[in-house]
KOLMARLUM-404996 format. One record per residue (C-alpha): residue number from 1; x, y, z; residue in one letter. Coordinates in nm, 3 decimals, decimal comma. Layout:
BEGIN
REC  nr       X       Y       Z rest
REC NUM       X       Y       Z    A
...
END
This chain:
BEGIN
REC  nr       X       Y       Z rest
REC   1   1,825   0,040   3,204    M
REC   2   2,153  -0,173   3,071    A
REC   3   2,114  -0,306   2,752    L
REC   4   2,063  -0,620   2,646    P
REC   5   2,370  -0,813   2,501    Q
REC   6   2,361  -0,806   2,117    A
REC   7   2,506  -1,020   1,901    D
REC   8   2,713  -1,039   1,610    N
REC   9   2,530  -1,196   1,364    D
REC  10   2,792  -1,164   1,095    Y
REC  11   2,700  -0,808   0,929    P
REC  12   2,986  -0,883   0,697    L
REC  13   3,055  -1,224   0,665    S
REC  14   2,888  -1,583   0,569    E
REC  15   2,733  -1,752   0,847    V
REC  16   2,947  -2,035   0,941    P
REC  17   2,821  -2,393   0,951    D
REC  18   2,818  -2,416   1,372    D
REC  19   2,625  -2,107   1,363    A
REC  20   2,318  -2,225   1,156    R
REC  21   1,973  -2,282   1,359    K
REC  22   1,704  -2,538   1,333    P
REC  23   1,381  -2,552   1,117    F
REC  24   1,156  -2,465   1,402    A
REC  25   1,338  -2,126   1,458    S
REC  26   1,353  -2,030   1,113    L
REC  27   0,981  -2,089   1,052    A
REC  28   0,845  -1,941   1,311    L
REC  29   1,060  -1,634   1,303    L
REC  30   0,952  -1,611   0,898    L
REC  31   0,602  -1,686   1,010    L
REC  32   0,630  -1,403   1,247    G
REC  33   0,777  -1,137   0,987    F
REC  34   0,474  -1,257   0,775    T
REC  35   0,191  -1,175   1,012    F
REC  36   0,163  -0,813   0,932    F
REC  37  -0,132  -0,572   0,970    T
REC  38  -0,096  -0,403   0,640    A
REC  39  -0,124  -0,726   0,450    T
REC  40  -0,476  -0,776   0,602    M
REC  41  -0,572  -0,388   0,453    F
REC  42  -0,461  -0,523   0,092    A
REC  43  -0,710  -0,901   0,175    G
REC  44  -0,988  -0,638   0,256    G
REC  45  -0,915  -0,446  -0,105    Q
REC  46  -0,953  -0,804  -0,252    L
REC  47  -1,252  -0,883  -0,019    G
REC  48  -1,411  -0,601  -0,192    A
REC  49  -1,368  -0,714  -0,545    A
REC  50  -1,406  -1,068  -0,544    F
REC  51  -1,645  -1,335  -0,491    P
REC  52  -1,520  -1,581  -0,221    L
REC  53  -1,409  -1,881  -0,458    G
REC  54  -1,264  -1,655  -0,701    E
REC  55  -1,083  -1,488  -0,431    L
REC  56  -0,952  -1,798  -0,268    L
REC  57  -0,793  -1,897  -0,646    A
REC  58  -0,637  -1,525  -0,635    L
REC  59  -0,487  -1,571  -0,311    I
REC  60  -0,372  -1,901  -0,372    G
REC  61  -0,226  -1,782  -0,737    V
REC  62  -0,038  -1,463  -0,587    G
REC  63   0,113  -1,563  -0,238    N
REC  64   0,299  -1,891  -0,444    L
REC  65   0,439  -1,645  -0,694    L
REC  66   0,541  -1,465  -0,380    L
REC  67   0,634  -1,787  -0,215    G
REC  68   0,853  -1,918  -0,495    I
REC  69   1,023  -1,556  -0,539    Y
REC  70   1,123  -1,561  -0,189    A
REC  71   1,231  -1,948  -0,194    A
REC  72   1,490  -1,873  -0,470    A
REC  73   1,633  -1,612  -0,309    I
REC  74   1,626  -1,830   0,072    A
REC  75   1,806  -2,112  -0,116    C
REC  76   2,091  -1,893  -0,229    I
REC  77   2,133  -1,751   0,120    A
REC  78   2,116  -2,088   0,291    A
REC  79   2,392  -2,191   0,015    R
REC  80   2,624  -1,908   0,049    S
REC  81   2,562  -1,785   0,429    G
REC  82   2,518  -1,425   0,292    L
REC  83   2,250  -1,167   0,322    S
REC  84   2,073  -0,964   0,046    T
REC  85   2,320  -0,657   0,088    A
REC  86   2,630  -0,883   0,114    L
REC  87   2,492  -1,081  -0,213    M
REC  88   2,446  -0,720  -0,397    S
REC  89   2,834  -0,699  -0,385    R
REC  90   2,887  -0,994  -0,594    F
REC  91   2,568  -0,843  -0,809    A
REC  92   2,644  -0,480  -0,807    L
REC  93   2,980  -0,459  -0,719    G
REC  94   3,149  -0,331  -0,390    E
REC  95   3,074   0,017  -0,431    H
REC  96   2,735  -0,015  -0,641    G
REC  97   2,606  -0,219  -0,368    S
REC  98   2,536   0,071  -0,198    A
REC  99   2,245   0,145  -0,411    L
REC 100   2,053  -0,162  -0,262    A
REC 101   2,186  -0,049   0,099    D
REC 102   1,986   0,268   0,042    L
REC 103   1,652   0,094  -0,112    L
REC 104   1,644  -0,190   0,151    L
REC 105   1,757   0,047   0,428    G
REC 106   1,488   0,325   0,297    V
REC 107   1,229   0,113   0,293    T
REC 108   1,252  -0,072   0,598    Q
REC 109   1,315   0,237   0,813    V
REC 110   1,029   0,399   0,643    G
REC 111   0,764   0,103   0,735    W
REC 112   0,901   0,095   1,102    Y
REC 113   0,796   0,435   1,140    A
REC 114   0,467   0,335   1,035    W
REC 115   0,434   0,067   1,285    G
REC 116   0,555   0,284   1,546    V
REC 117   0,238   0,552   1,458    A
REC 118   0,005   0,324   1,403    T
REC 119  -0,001   0,155   1,741    I
REC 120   0,047   0,438   1,937    A
REC 121  -0,260   0,572   1,758    N
REC 122  -0,491   0,284   1,777    V
REC 123  -0,417   0,265   2,151    L
REC 124  -0,470   0,643   2,243    V
REC 125  -0,787   0,600   1,973    S
REC 126  -0,924   0,283   2,154    T
REC 127  -0,820   0,378   2,513    L
REC 128  -0,990   0,708   2,465    G
REC 129  -0,630   0,854   2,583    L
REC 130  -0,555   1,220   2,511    T
REC 131  -0,354   1,316   2,169    P
REC 132  -0,085   1,434   2,439    D
REC 133  -0,013   1,073   2,496    W
REC 134   0,065   0,981   2,114    A
REC 135   0,437   1,112   2,124    A
REC 136   0,538   0,930   2,436    P
REC 137   0,367   0,586   2,301    L
REC 138   0,582   0,668   2,012    M
REC 139   0,882   0,682   2,182    V
REC 140   0,820   0,362   2,417    L
REC 141   0,757   0,146   2,131    F
REC 142   0,979   0,303   1,895    G
REC 143   1,278   0,202   2,124    F
REC 144   1,087  -0,109   2,286    G
REC 145   1,032  -0,305   1,947    F
REC 146   1,378  -0,300   1,870    C
REC 147   1,498  -0,441   2,167    L
REC 148   1,449  -0,828   2,031    T
REC 149   1,669  -0,720   1,711    A
REC 150   1,939  -0,600   1,923    F
REC 151   2,009  -0,902   2,059    V
REC 152   1,978  -1,043   1,684    G
REC 153   1,875  -1,372   1,545    Y
REC 154   1,838  -1,507   1,915    R
REC 155   1,598  -1,257   2,032    G
REC 156   1,415  -1,260   1,711    L
REC 157   1,381  -1,603   1,770    A
REC 158   1,269  -1,644   2,142    L
REC 159   0,974  -1,357   2,087    L
REC 160   0,866  -1,561   1,750    S
REC 161   0,834  -1,846   1,972    N
REC 162   0,614  -1,696   2,170    V
REC 163   0,417  -1,455   1,969    A
REC 164   0,330  -1,695   1,652    V
REC 165   0,143  -1,958   1,843    P
REC 166  -0,048  -1,705   2,043    A
REC 167  -0,120  -1,501   1,716    M
REC 168  -0,254  -1,816   1,525    A
REC 169  -0,481  -1,898   1,863    L
REC 170  -0,614  -1,544   1,877    L
REC 171  -0,670  -1,559   1,481    I
REC 172  -0,838  -1,886   1,484    A
REC 173  -1,077  -1,746   1,805    I
REC 174  -1,195  -1,425   1,556    S
REC 175  -1,235  -1,643   1,241    M
REC 176  -1,444  -1,898   1,478    I
REC 177  -1,672  -1,605   1,516    I
REC 178  -1,647  -1,425   1,194    A
REC 179  -1,743  -1,729   1,031    W
REC 180  -2,070  -1,767   1,220    H
REC 181  -2,139  -1,446   1,185    D
REC 182  -2,129  -1,437   0,801    G
REC 183  -2,360  -1,731   0,771    G
REC 184  -2,048  -1,989   0,682    G
REC 185  -1,992  -2,090   0,306    W
REC 186  -2,327  -2,045   0,185    V
REC 187  -2,374  -1,714   0,332    G
REC 188  -2,011  -1,548   0,244    L
REC 189  -2,046  -1,691  -0,117    S
REC 190  -2,351  -1,520  -0,131    A
REC 191  -2,201  -1,169  -0,073    I
REC 192  -2,167  -0,985  -0,387    A
REC 193  -1,856  -0,779  -0,513    P
REC 194  -1,876  -0,391  -0,408    S
REC 195  -1,567  -0,282  -0,604    A
REC 196  -1,384  -0,395  -0,918    S
REC 197  -1,064  -0,520  -0,970    L
REC 198  -0,889  -0,751  -1,237    G
REC 199  -0,689  -1,079  -1,176    W
REC 200  -0,366  -0,806  -1,292    A
REC 201  -0,455  -0,560  -0,976    A
REC 202  -0,557  -0,844  -0,770    G
REC 203  -0,185  -1,018  -0,817    I
REC 204  -0,025  -0,705  -0,784    T
REC 205  -0,159  -0,585  -0,437    I
REC 206  -0,094  -0,936  -0,319    I
REC 207   0,231  -0,997  -0,475    F
REC 208   0,328  -0,600  -0,398    G
REC 209   0,252  -0,578  -0,034    T
REC 210   0,512  -0,780   0,091    F
REC 211   0,773  -0,870  -0,214    V
REC 212   1,063  -0,611  -0,043    S
REC 213   0,972  -0,819   0,283    G
REC 214   1,032  -1,146   0,026    A
REC 215   1,357  -1,030  -0,069    T
REC 216   1,512  -0,937   0,234    Q
REC 217   1,396  -1,298   0,380    A
REC 218   1,770  -1,421   0,321    S
REC 219   1,911  -1,189   0,638    N
REC 220   1,717  -1,504   0,862    W
REC 221   1,767  -1,761   0,547    N
REC 222   2,124  -1,766   0,557    R
REC 223   2,118  -1,927   0,923    F
REC 224   1,920  -2,244   0,752    A
REC 225   2,094  -2,593   0,806    R
REC 226   2,013  -2,661   0,429    T
REC 227   1,880  -2,507   0,124    P
REC 228   1,558  -2,741   0,139    R
REC 229   1,474  -2,609   0,509    Q
REC 230   1,505  -2,252   0,375    A
REC 231   1,282  -2,296   0,101    I
REC 232   1,020  -2,500   0,317    T
REC 233   1,030  -2,253   0,589    A
REC 234   0,993  -1,957   0,341    T
REC 235   0,733  -2,127   0,138    L
REC 236   0,552  -2,172   0,473    L
REC 237   0,610  -1,805   0,560    A
REC 238   0,500  -1,618   0,232    F
REC 239   0,290  -1,901   0,063    F
REC 240   0,078  -1,989   0,374    I
REC 241   0,158  -1,742   0,638    G
REC 242   0,084  -1,433   0,418    N
REC 243  -0,204  -1,630   0,224    G
REC 244  -0,358  -1,640   0,572    L
REC 245  -0,322  -1,273   0,618    M
REC 246  -0,497  -1,179   0,300    V
REC 247  -0,750  -1,417   0,356    L
REC 248  -0,816  -1,280   0,717    I
REC 249  -0,840  -0,961   0,556    G
REC 250  -1,080  -1,023   0,316    A
REC 251  -1,294  -1,244   0,550    V
REC 252  -1,316  -0,905   0,782    G
REC 253  -1,411  -0,688   0,503    A
REC 254  -1,744  -0,923   0,431    F
REC 255  -1,845  -0,975   0,768    V
REC 256  -1,794  -0,634   0,931    Y
REC 257  -1,691  -0,431   0,610    Q
REC 258  -1,317  -0,443   0,840    Q
REC 259  -1,012  -0,567   0,704    P
REC 260  -0,793  -0,555   1,044    D
REC 261  -0,843  -0,840   1,292    V
REC 262  -0,747  -0,611   1,519    V
REC 263  -1,039  -0,410   1,478    E
REC 264  -1,225  -0,692   1,387    V
REC 265  -1,166  -0,832   1,734    L
REC 266  -1,290  -0,529   1,932    I
REC 267  -1,602  -0,528   1,712    L
REC 268  -1,701  -0,898   1,827    Q
REC 269  -1,645  -0,737   2,186    G
REC 270  -1,278  -0,866   2,260    L
REC 271  -1,117  -0,526   2,320    T
REC 272  -0,825  -0,684   2,557    V
REC 273  -0,771  -0,960   2,323    I
REC 274  -0,769  -0,745   2,007    G
REC 275  -0,477  -0,476   2,167    L
REC 276  -0,292  -0,818   2,266    A
REC 277  -0,324  -0,935   1,904    M
REC 278  -0,211  -0,558   1,778    L
REC 279   0,078  -0,570   2,030    F
REC 280   0,211  -0,908   1,876    L
REC 281   0,163  -0,850   1,546    N
REC 282   0,350  -0,566   1,509    L
REC 283   0,621  -0,620   1,719    W
REC 284   0,733  -0,975   1,533    T
REC 285   0,728  -0,757   1,225    T
REC 286   0,886  -0,419   1,343    Q
REC 287   1,198  -0,601   1,491    D
REC 288   1,232  -0,798   1,173    N
REC 289   1,209  -0,454   0,976    T
REC 290   1,412  -0,323   1,175    I
REC 291   1,728  -0,605   1,202    Y
REC 292   1,674  -0,551   0,775    N
REC 293   1,747  -0,216   0,809    F
REC 294   2,047  -0,292   1,051    A
REC 295   2,167  -0,551   0,739    A
REC 296   2,183  -0,309   0,494    A
REC 297   2,304  -0,023   0,711    G
REC 298   2,628  -0,246   0,832    C
REC 299   2,716  -0,317   0,508    N
REC 300   2,645   0,019   0,362    L
REC 301   2,879   0,172   0,631    L
REC 302   3,108  -0,134   0,639    R
REC 303   3,073  -0,217   1,043    T
REC 304   3,037  -0,488   1,249    R
REC 305   2,841  -0,264   1,510    Q
REC 306   2,509  -0,437   1,438    R
REC 307   2,335  -0,383   1,756    G
REC 308   2,422  -0,023   1,751    W
REC 309   2,308   0,039   1,377    V
REC 310   1,983  -0,082   1,481    T
REC 311   1,945   0,136   1,750    L
REC 312   2,033   0,399   1,491    G
REC 313   1,780   0,307   1,270    G
REC 314   1,504   0,267   1,550    A
REC 315   1,576   0,613   1,647    A
REC 316   1,508   0,727   1,314    T
REC 317   1,193   0,562   1,235    G
REC 318   1,064   0,702   1,551    T
REC 319   1,156   1,061   1,463    L
REC 320   0,976   1,030   1,173    L
REC 321   0,675   0,933   1,312    A
REC 322   0,724   1,171   1,605    L
REC 323   0,734   1,440   1,270    A
REC 324   0,363   1,285   1,139    G
REC 325   0,536   1,160   0,823    M
REC 326   0,358   0,797   0,840    D
REC 327   0,099   0,893   0,678    A
REC 328   0,341   1,041   0,384    L
REC 329   0,569   0,743   0,402    L
REC 330   0,313   0,496   0,323    V
REC 331   0,264   0,578  -0,058    P
REC 332   0,631   0,622  -0,103    F
REC 333   0,687   0,308   0,006    L
REC 334   0,483   0,157  -0,191    I
REC 335   0,603   0,314  -0,488    A
REC 336   0,979   0,236  -0,347    L
REC 337   0,855  -0,125  -0,331    G
REC 338   0,845  -0,128  -0,739    T
REC 339   1,225  -0,088  -0,738    C
REC 340   1,346  -0,355  -0,508    I
REC 341   1,214  -0,709  -0,672    P
REC 342   1,437  -0,641  -0,983    P
REC 343   1,726  -0,613  -0,732    L
REC 344   1,613  -0,956  -0,587    G
REC 345   1,559  -1,054  -0,960    G
REC 346   1,953  -0,947  -1,077    V
REC 347   2,090  -1,109  -0,759    I
REC 348   1,925  -1,442  -0,855    I
REC 349   2,020  -1,392  -1,235    A
REC 350   2,404  -1,320  -1,111    D
REC 351   2,397  -1,621  -0,898    Y
REC 352   2,289  -1,863  -1,185    V
REC 353   2,453  -1,728  -1,475    F
REC 354   2,742  -1,581  -1,377    L
REC 355   2,860  -1,756  -1,072    R
REC 356   2,698  -2,110  -1,163    R
REC 357   2,593  -2,142  -0,825    G
REC 358   2,893  -2,058  -0,631    H
REC 359   3,007  -1,769  -0,459    Y
REC 360   3,358  -1,739  -0,348    P
REC 361   3,443  -1,642  -0,008    R
REC 362   3,340  -1,283   0,045    L
REC 363   3,678  -1,175   0,209    D
REC 364   3,894  -1,346  -0,092    D
REC 365   3,617  -1,231  -0,371    A
REC 366   3,813  -0,968  -0,621    M
REC 367   3,495  -0,748  -0,694    L
REC 368   3,495  -0,445  -0,892    P
REC 369   3,391  -0,105  -0,739    A
REC 370   3,107  -0,080  -0,979    F
REC 371   2,951  -0,411  -1,187    H
REC 372   2,815  -0,266  -1,493    L
REC 373   2,619  -0,565  -1,620    P
REC 374   2,411  -0,606  -1,277    G
REC 375   2,345  -0,191  -1,249    L
REC 376   2,250  -0,201  -1,609    S
REC 377   2,005  -0,498  -1,603    A
REC 378   1,876  -0,359  -1,248    Y
REC 379   1,812   0,045  -1,430    A
REC 380   1,636  -0,136  -1,723    L
REC 381   1,418  -0,373  -1,542    A
REC 382   1,338  -0,109  -1,323    T
REC 383   1,245   0,105  -1,575    L
REC 384   1,058  -0,148  -1,718    G
REC 385   0,847  -0,246  -1,392    A
REC 386   0,810   0,143  -1,319    W
REC 387   0,619   0,168  -1,652    F
REC 388   0,448  -0,145  -1,652    S
REC 389   0,059  -0,173  -1,667    P
REC 390   0,059  -0,537  -1,546    W
REC 391   0,218  -0,682  -1,234    V
REC 392   0,477  -0,415  -1,148    P
REC 393   0,683  -0,630  -0,939    P
REC 394   0,643  -0,928  -1,177    L
REC 395   0,771  -0,746  -1,450    V
REC 396   1,046  -0,618  -1,279    G
REC 397   1,178  -0,961  -1,127    I
REC 398   1,122  -1,091  -1,495    A
REC 399   1,303  -0,841  -1,694    L
REC 400   1,596  -0,864  -1,450    A
REC 401   1,632  -1,222  -1,500    L
REC 402   1,635  -1,206  -1,878    A
REC 403   1,833  -0,890  -1,945    L
REC 404   2,114  -0,946  -1,709    Y
REC 405   2,307  -1,253  -1,904    P
REC 406   2,245  -1,001  -2,221    L
REC 407   2,413  -0,697  -2,046    C
REC 408   2,691  -0,963  -1,901    C
REC 409   2,733  -1,051  -2,302    R
REC 410   2,718  -0,690  -2,403    C
REC 411   2,942  -0,598  -2,182    L
REC 412   3,207  -0,861  -2,202    G
REC 413   3,134  -1,013  -1,858    Q
REC 414   3,231  -1,401  -1,909    R
REC 415   3,026  -1,657  -1,669    S
REC 416   3,254  -1,750  -1,337    M
REC 417   3,247  -2,130  -1,309    K
REC 418   3,395  -2,248  -0,984    P
REC 419   3,704  -2,381  -0,911    A
REC 420   3,696  -2,756  -0,867    L
END
């Protein structure tokens, strides 16, 4: 079978104005990215620990913080036309940006392996197949899910245009049934928490589950026609969309002791719909995930062959899934997620405090091999986040924003005003 034609998608340069995309396309693509099974499991943890009224407030606060962080990076991406990996050249230096590429690339290919293993194992279990089916299914979905990412933004958008409305309809059907089964607002409000969590831990779960994705949403927001469109689409996805996923997981845990909407649909007697939901849910996240890997990989290798880097990432993720490493990867990836928010904080601080809201063209920029203020601020902020007992991702971002100007001053780096 011949591969579809891969679009360039500007892996090593700014997205030009004539390649920018309409708002609806961007919003649906980002919503497809945030419709993620793991987020529902996070909601299940919260649903077991908070009464309904407090849970809704917690979901609102946690996802608003996540949305604001993602929107800040989205605004920079729309104004500059650059991905997170390319922004990191300014923040960390030409060679220093390899650190960002490795962090972002390893995280994304790891989550890709988890998704490939998840769909194969669920299908084997639900359909009553023998365990021997797991490996060929992993290969099938490992390379199948990456085809839309291989094409590029165009392929991602085409899938999201179909999948997001379909998933919204399936979720609505399931939640209406769950609301009825749970006794409505009165019945759900009467359910007493069975676990104990504080607000700090709750916000950490909400914010930490998708903060790595929020850091890399610039890979699509660089296609926005205006910063306002990028900010609006990002808030729609990360505040509303991600918040909805957390709430769905919580309601499923309340009513059925099962946070995953796919399992809930099966318990509701809608097995075929549940499997369709699983397929769409994972595909719209998996292709975005491996697209993120390609963005980081192209910057690391300094290659414009984005399509082939995408295939290489899919092959790596499939091999990890076949090796049974998905169970071991998740704790590692969550830990690695603590290291990514400070990178976003350094990028924002570099753009605001040093670049004064303006990047020169990447081809014209005279960048050092290693930008010591950015690397120093990143290292200190990551250490602070790692040892913080309170919301490590937020602590990492806040420390990066505070430390970057200090590191610039201590290391003699002056702000760079744009030429008039």
